[in-house]
C-alpha positions as CSV (number, residue, x, y, z in Angstrom):
1,M,23.2,8.7,-21.0
2,S,21.2,11.5,-19.5
3,S,22.6,15.0,-18.9
4,R,22.0,14.5,-15.2
5,L,24.0,11.4,-15.2
6,R,26.8,13.0,-17.2
7,L,26.9,15.8,-14.6
8,R,27.1,13.2,-11.8
9,L,30.1,11.5,-13.5
10,L,31.8,14.9,-14.0
11,L,31.3,15.8,-10.4
12,A,32.8,12.4,-9.3
13,V,35.9,13.1,-11.3
14,L,36.3,16.7,-10.1
15,T,35.8,15.8,-6.4
16,G,37.8,12.6,-6.4
17,L,34.8,10.5,-5.5
18,S,34.8,6.8,-6.4
19,P,33.3,6.5,-10.0
20,V,31.2,3.6,-8.7
21,A,28.8,6.0,-7.0
22,A,28.2,7.8,-10.2
23,H,27.5,4.8,-12.4
24,C,24.0,4.5,-13.8
25,Q,21.9,2.8,-11.2
26,S,19.0,0.4,-11.9
27,I,15.8,-0.1,-10.1
28,N,13.7,-3.2,-9.8
29,V,10.2,-2.3,-10.9
30,L,7.3,-4.6,-10.0
31,W,4.2,-3.7,-12.1
32,Y,0.8,-5.0,-11.2
33,T,-1.5,-5.3,-14.2
34,Y,-4.7,-7.1,-15.1
35,A,-4.0,-6.6,-18.8
36,H,-3.6,-9.6,-21.2
37,P,0.0,-10.7,-21.5
38,D,-0.2,-9.9,-25.2
39,S,-1.9,-6.6,-24.8
40,R,-0.9,-3.2,-26.1
41,Y,-0.8,-2.1,-22.5
42,R,2.0,-4.5,-21.5
43,Q,3.9,-4.0,-24.8
44,S,3.9,-0.3,-24.2
45,I,4.9,-0.4,-20.6
46,Q,7.7,-2.8,-21.5
47,K,8.8,-0.3,-24.2
48,L,8.8,2.5,-21.6
49,A,10.9,0.4,-19.3
50,D,13.4,-0.3,-22.0
51,V,14.0,3.4,-22.8
52,A,13.3,4.9,-19.4
53,S,16.9,5.6,-18.6
54,T,17.5,7.3,-22.0
55,L,14.7,9.8,-21.8
56,P,16.4,13.3,-21.7
57,Q,14.3,14.6,-18.8
58,A,14.6,11.4,-16.6
59,S,17.1,10.8,-13.9
60,G,19.1,8.1,-15.8
61,L,17.7,5.2,-13.8
62,E,17.4,1.9,-15.7
63,W,14.3,-0.1,-15.1
64,K,14.3,-3.8,-14.6
65,L,10.7,-4.5,-15.1
66,T,8.6,-7.5,-13.8
67,F,4.9,-7.8,-14.4
68,F,2.5,-9.7,-12.1
69,G,-1.2,-10.1,-12.3
70,P,-4.4,-11.3,-10.6
71,D,-3.5,-15.0,-10.9
72,T,0.2,-15.1,-10.8
73,P,2.1,-16.5,-7.9
74,A,2.9,-13.9,-5.2
75,P,6.2,-12.2,-6.0
76,A,8.9,-11.6,-3.4
77,F,7.9,-8.0,-2.7
78,G,11.1,-7.3,-0.7
79,Q,13.3,-7.8,-3.7
80,Y,11.8,-4.8,-5.6
81,N,12.3,-1.0,-5.2
82,V,8.8,-0.1,-6.3
83,L,5.4,-1.5,-6.9
84,V,3.4,0.2,-9.5
85,I,-0.4,-0.5,-9.6
86,H,-2.3,-0.3,-12.9
87,S,-5.0,2.3,-13.0
88,A,-8.6,1.4,-13.2
89,E,-8.8,2.7,-16.7
90,A,-8.9,-0.5,-18.8
91,G,-7.7,0.9,-22.1
92,F,-5.4,-1.2,-24.2
93,T,-5.9,-4.3,-21.9
94,G,-7.3,-6.9,-24.4
95,R,-5.1,-9.1,-26.5
96,Y,-3.3,-7.3,-29.2
97,A,-1.7,-8.8,-32.2
98,T,-0.4,-8.0,-35.7
99,S,-0.6,-10.5,-38.5
100,P,2.2,-11.1,-41.0
101,E,0.0,-9.3,-43.4
102,G,-0.1,-6.2,-41.1
103,V,-3.6,-6.7,-39.9
104,V,-4.1,-5.6,-36.3
105,T,-6.5,-7.3,-34.0
106,Q,-7.4,-6.3,-30.4
107,Q,-9.8,-8.1,-28.2
108,P,-12.2,-6.2,-25.8
109,N,-10.6,-4.6,-22.8
110,I,-10.5,-6.5,-19.6
111,V,-12.4,-5.5,-16.4
112,P,-10.1,-4.2,-13.7
113,D,-9.1,-7.0,-11.3
114,Y,-7.1,-6.2,-8.1
115,K,-7.2,-9.5,-6.3
116,G,-3.5,-9.8,-6.8
117,I,-3.0,-6.7,-4.7
118,L,-5.7,-7.5,-2.2
119,K,-4.7,-11.1,-1.5
120,N,-1.1,-10.0,-0.8
121,K,-1.9,-7.2,1.7
122,T,0.2,-8.7,4.4
123,A,3.3,-9.3,2.2
124,I,3.0,-5.8,0.7
125,E,2.7,-4.2,4.1
126,A,5.8,-6.1,5.4
127,A,7.9,-5.0,2.4
128,R,6.5,-1.4,2.1
129,G,9.1,1.3,2.3
130,E,9.2,5.0,3.0
131,R,7.8,6.5,-0.2
132,T,4.2,6.4,-1.5
133,F,2.8,8.3,-4.5
134,I,-1.0,8.3,-5.1
135,T,-2.6,9.9,-8.1
136,G,-6.1,10.5,-9.3
137,S,-4.9,10.1,-12.9
138,D,-4.7,7.1,-15.2
139,A,-1.3,8.3,-16.3
140,D,-0.4,4.8,-17.5
141,V,-3.1,4.8,-20.2
142,H,-2.6,8.4,-21.1
143,T,1.2,7.7,-21.5
144,I,0.3,5.0,-24.0
145,N,-2.0,7.5,-25.7
146,G,0.6,10.2,-25.9
147,D,-1.4,12.8,-24.0
148,T,0.0,16.2,-23.1
149,G,-1.8,19.4,-22.4
150,N,0.7,21.2,-24.7
151,A,-1.2,20.0,-27.8
152,P,-2.4,22.9,-29.9
153,P,-6.2,23.6,-30.1
154,A,-8.1,21.3,-32.4
155,A,-10.2,22.5,-35.3
156,A,-13.9,22.7,-34.5
157,G,-15.4,19.2,-34.4
158,A,-12.0,17.5,-34.9
159,P,-10.2,15.2,-32.4
160,R,-7.6,16.9,-30.4
161,P,-4.3,16.5,-32.1
162,L,-1.2,15.2,-30.1
163,I,2.2,16.8,-30.3
164,C,3.6,13.8,-28.6
165,H,5.0,11.7,-31.5
166,P,6.6,9.2,-31.5
167,I,4.8,8.1,-28.3
168,I,7.1,7.9,-25.3
169,T,10.4,8.7,-27.0
170,S,9.6,12.2,-28.3
171,P,10.8,15.0,-26.0
172,T,7.4,16.6,-26.4
173,C,5.8,13.7,-24.5
174,W,7.5,14.4,-21.1
175,D,5.4,17.5,-20.0
176,G,2.3,15.4,-19.7
177,A,1.3,11.9,-18.7
178,L,4.7,10.5,-19.4
179,G,6.6,12.7,-17.0
180,H,3.9,12.4,-14.4
181,L,4.3,8.6,-14.5
182,V,8.1,8.3,-14.9
183,N,8.9,10.9,-12.2
184,A,6.7,8.9,-9.7
185,V,8.2,5.6,-10.4
186,N,11.8,6.9,-10.1
187,W,11.0,8.9,-7.0
188,A,9.2,6.0,-5.2
189,A,12.0,3.5,-6.1
190,S,14.7,5.8,-4.7
191,G,13.8,5.3,-1.0
192,R,14.3,2.5,1.5
193,G,12.1,-0.5,1.1
194,L,9.3,-1.0,-1.4
195,G,8.0,2.3,-2.8
196,I,4.4,2.5,-3.9
197,V,2.9,4.2,-7.1
198,S,-0.8,3.8,-7.0
199,L,-2.6,5.1,-10.2
200,V,-6.3,6.0,-9.9
201,A,-8.7,3.5,-8.4
202,A,-12.0,5.2,-9.3
203,E,-15.1,5.5,-11.6
204,Y,-14.7,2.2,-13.5
205,P,-16.2,-1.3,-12.8
206,G,-13.9,-3.1,-10.2
207,A,-12.1,0.0,-9.6
208,M,-12.3,0.9,-5.9
209,W,-9.8,-1.3,-4.4
210,W,-8.5,1.5,-2.2
211,N,-11.6,1.1,0.0
212,H,-11.7,-2.6,0.0
213,P,-11.2,-4.2,3.5
214,D,-8.1,-6.0,2.2
215,S,-6.5,-2.9,0.8
216,F,-3.1,-1.9,2.3
217,L,-4.0,1.7,1.6
218,R,-7.5,1.6,3.1
219,A,-6.6,3.0,6.6
220,E,-4.8,6.0,5.1
221,L,-7.2,6.9,2.4
222,Q,-10.6,6.1,3.8
223,G,-12.7,9.3,4.2
224,H,-10.1,11.4,2.1
225,V,-11.0,10.3,-1.4
226,T,-13.5,12.1,-3.7
227,V,-14.4,10.4,-7.0
228,F,-15.2,13.0,-9.6
229,G,-17.4,11.3,-12.1
230,D,-18.7,12.6,-15.4
231,R,-18.6,16.4,-16.0
232,T,-16.6,17.0,-12.8
233,R,-13.3,15.5,-13.7
234,E,-10.2,17.6,-13.3
235,N,-8.7,18.9,-16.6
236,R,-7.1,22.1,-15.3
237,P,-4.8,20.9,-12.5
238,V,-2.2,23.2,-11.0
239,I,1.2,22.4,-9.5
240,P,1.2,24.3,-6.2
241,A,4.2,26.7,-5.7
242,A,5.6,24.6,-2.9
243,A,5.8,21.6,-5.1
244,Q,7.1,23.1,-8.3
245,R,10.7,22.1,-7.5
246,Y,9.9,18.6,-6.2
247,P,11.6,15.8,-8.3
248,L,8.1,14.5,-8.7
249,N,7.3,17.5,-10.9
250,Y,10.6,17.7,-12.8
251,G,10.1,19.1,-16.3
252,L,6.3,19.3,-15.7
253,T,3.9,22.3,-15.9
254,S,0.4,22.8,-15.0
255,Q,-0.5,23.1,-18.6
256,G,1.2,20.0,-19.6
257,L,-0.8,18.0,-16.9
258,G,-4.2,19.3,-18.1
259,N,-6.5,18.8,-21.1
260,W,-6.0,15.1,-21.6
261,K,-9.8,15.1,-22.0
262,N,-9.9,13.4,-18.6
263,S,-6.7,14.1,-16.8
264,F,-7.7,13.3,-13.2
265,H,-10.7,11.2,-12.1
266,A,-10.4,11.5,-8.4
267,G,-9.1,13.8,-5.7
268,I,-7.6,13.4,-2.2
269,S,-8.0,15.8,0.7
270,R,-5.0,18.1,0.9
271,S,-5.2,17.7,4.7
272,I,-4.7,13.9,4.6
273,P,-2.2,13.0,7.4
274,G,1.4,12.0,6.3
275,Y,1.0,13.2,2.7
276,V,1.6,16.5,0.9
277,S,-0.1,17.7,-2.4
278,V,2.1,17.4,-5.5
279,V,-0.7,18.5,-7.9
280,D,-3.8,20.4,-6.9
281,S,-7.3,20.5,-8.3
282,T,-8.7,23.9,-9.4
283,L,-12.2,22.7,-10.0
284,H,-12.5,21.1,-6.5
285,P,-11.4,23.4,-3.7
286,N,-9.3,21.7,-0.9
287,L,-8.5,18.6,-2.9
288,A,-5.2,17.4,-4.4
289,V,-5.1,15.2,-7.5
290,A,-1.7,13.7,-6.6
291,I,-0.1,13.3,-3.3
292,A,3.2,11.9,-1.9
293,T,4.7,11.0,1.4
294,A,5.3,14.4,3.0
295,K,8.6,13.5,4.7
296,F,10.2,12.6,1.3
297,A,8.3,14.6,-1.3
298,N,11.3,16.8,-1.9
299,A,13.9,14.0,-1.8
300,S,15.9,13.0,-4.8
301,A,15.0,10.4,-7.5
302,N,18.6,9.1,-8.0
303,G,18.1,5.5,-7.1
304,P,17.8,3.4,-4.0
305,P,20.3,4.1,-1.1
């Protein structure tokens, strides 16, 4: 049980509120992925869902996770609290297996495929709720990799070491990709209707579904997205002062969000209508690297109403 949940229980007792309101809530998480069913990607995201409510910095929400992919039947979108859309970084998406002898095999990564999102545009729009989070980061893959900008400097010529170990469950993981991802899911799921968490759709083959004619985000994002590309990616982001107390940035620092080698691959205009910047770029003036629905950006992440 998280400290935040324990506090809510204590307040319920002290104020005479019904304890039902303080019970640990759950959210129905629909996760779109093109990864192989036996991939390390799916295994890791399932592990994250299994422990999400126990992470000390999280809000105590339990995740009921459902995957769907490019060729699976259309889900009943209205039955879910949040739709998370796999980033265009294809790391860990090939079939992954360990033999009884301990030999690990991993097939090549799978090319990003978003037809499951594009062909369901109308259904997603009908179910879509009041909270949307869009990031220029592939925080899903970086979470699996254990990336945080709090790692100590590496020796000359050596790979950058990670202080996030074990992956996901170590407290040192939070101020990095893990916290960026979990905060977004919990926040987006805590509003009315189907919340949206869209991870970066840029740079890679098959990536740019945001601008596709069948994208439910096209009308909002068209003309506001800048793809960074090689040598111009944002590795020194900054949390703007106005957003430092947002639930979306709970437990996060600018340092923790940077130096993942490639933290953010795309930016969005800070002046985009209906949204507010949650994380800014320092390399690209006037661009945010993560945005959220302005009306609810400072709203709680305590579960659906």
